[in-house]
N, C-alpha and C positions, 0 to 999 in steps of 0.2 A: 176926191173920193175916198182915199185912205183915211182921211181924217173922219169921215163918217162911219167907217168900218171900225175905227179904233174907239169911237166913243159909244159908251152905252147909253140906251135910252133912259129917260126918267121914268122909273116905275111907280113913282109915289102914289098917284091917283088913278092907277088902272085897276079896272075890275078883274075878278077872277077868271071870267071867259077870255079877257084881253091877254091875261098873264098866260093862260093856257095855250093860246095861239103862238106865243113867242118861244115856247120851249123847243129846243133843238137848234136854235140859231148858233149858240157857242156856249162852251162849257162855263165861261165866266157869267154870261147872262142866265143860264139855267141855275147857277150858284145863287145868284141874286133872287131869282123867281122862288128858289127853295126857302129862302128866308123871309119872303114877303108876308105880311100879316093878312092879306086878303087872298092869297092862294088857296085854291080849293084842294081838299084831301085827294081827289081823283087826280089832279095835277101832279101832287106829291107821289102818287103811286107811279105815275108815269116817269118822273124823275128819279124814282128809286131804281130804275133799270140802268141808270148811267154808270159808266165805267169809271166816272171821276170821284175821287175820294172826297173832294170839297163838296161837290153836289150832294153825295150821299149823307156826309156829316149834317149839312144844313137840312137835309130832309129829315134826319134823325132828331134834330133839335126844334123843328117846328112844332109847336103845340097842336096844330090841326092835323098832324100826321095820323093816318089811320092806324088803328092798334095792331093789325096783322103786318102792316108795313113796318112799323117801328119794332115789332118782335123779330122780324126777318133781318133787320139792321143791328139788332142788339149784339151779335157776337163779333161782328168788325167794328163797331163804334160804342162800346160799353159806357163810356164817359159821357158821350152824347145822349145816349139812352137815358142815363140817370139825371142829366142836366135838363132834359126836356121838361119845360114847366108843366106839362100835363100828366107826367108819369104818376104822381101821387093821387090825382083824380082817377085816373085809370086803375090804380091798385085798390082804390076805395070801391070803385064800380065793380071791379072783378078781383076778389082777394086771391085767387089762385093764379093770377096773371104771371107772377114771377116763377112759379113753379112750372108753368108751361114753356118758359124759355129754355132753348136747347142748352145742355150741358156746357158746350163751348162758351156760349154767352155768359153763363153764370160764373165759369172759371175765369174768363176775361174780366168780368166785374169784380170778383174777389181779388184779383191781382192788382187791380187798379188802386192807386193811392187815394183816389176820391171815393172809394166804396163806402157806403153809410156803415156805421158800427151795427145798425140793426140787422143789416144783411150778413155781416161777419157773425153775429150772434146766431142768427138762423142757420147759417151754414155749419157752424160748430155742433148744433143740435141735430142737423139732418141725418147724420150717419153715412153721408156719401163719401166714397173713398176719392173721387176726383176733386171734391170741395176740400176735402182735408189736405190732399197734396197742395192744392192752391193755397190755402191758408198757411200751411207750414212754410211756403216760399215767401210770405209777405214779410218786408223788413221790420214792420211796425207791429207784428204779432207779439202778445204778451208772453212772457216766460211760462205762465200757468197754463195758457193755450197750447204752447208748444208741448209742454209735459202731457197734457190730455191727449193731444195727438199721437205723441210718442208711445204712450200706453194704450193706445186704441186699437182696434181690430185690423186697420188698413196697413198692411205690410210696408208699401212703398213710402206712404206718408209717414208712418212710423220710424222707418229708418231715416227719412229725411229729417224729421223733427229731432229725433236722437242725435244724429250728426250736427245740427245746428246748436242744440243745447251743449254738447261736448265742446264744440268750438267756442261757445260762450263762457265755458267754464263753469257751467251750471249743472248740478246734480240731476239726474233723471227723475228723482222723486223728491218732493218737498220735505225739508227736514220737520220732524214732529217735535212738538215742544211738551 
């Protein structure tokens, strides 16, 4: 009997309703269901209530994850949010989608090494102090961007960027020729 419990069922040919009926049996099974190509969006909504990070990650990665569920998961799983194959389609469908993310989600995305350059550019232009601070902490931020943050209106971000520039031996302002 213990062999039956330890062995996961083959989910390959199961339908969405069959997958839905199986949720809650184990975290391992829920994690597999969350990645399944035939899982229903409503099942992913249920799985998004899990306490398991692996289940939640797989929900965030699934292209059929409903938009609102994906937005709720974005603050804790920013890399998975951007790795979701449907994200660019969702952005085409709803260009303001990214702006509706909580600030915590955007800050997490900006701190991620996988953050797309277009998002970094958007954040630099946004004028948001939280975004400026997150960008100032990026290891790969350009010196010119650090200078821009250092001379910007956001005190904490400016102080942090100035400190980083000084630590790099860079002048606060670019030399004029």
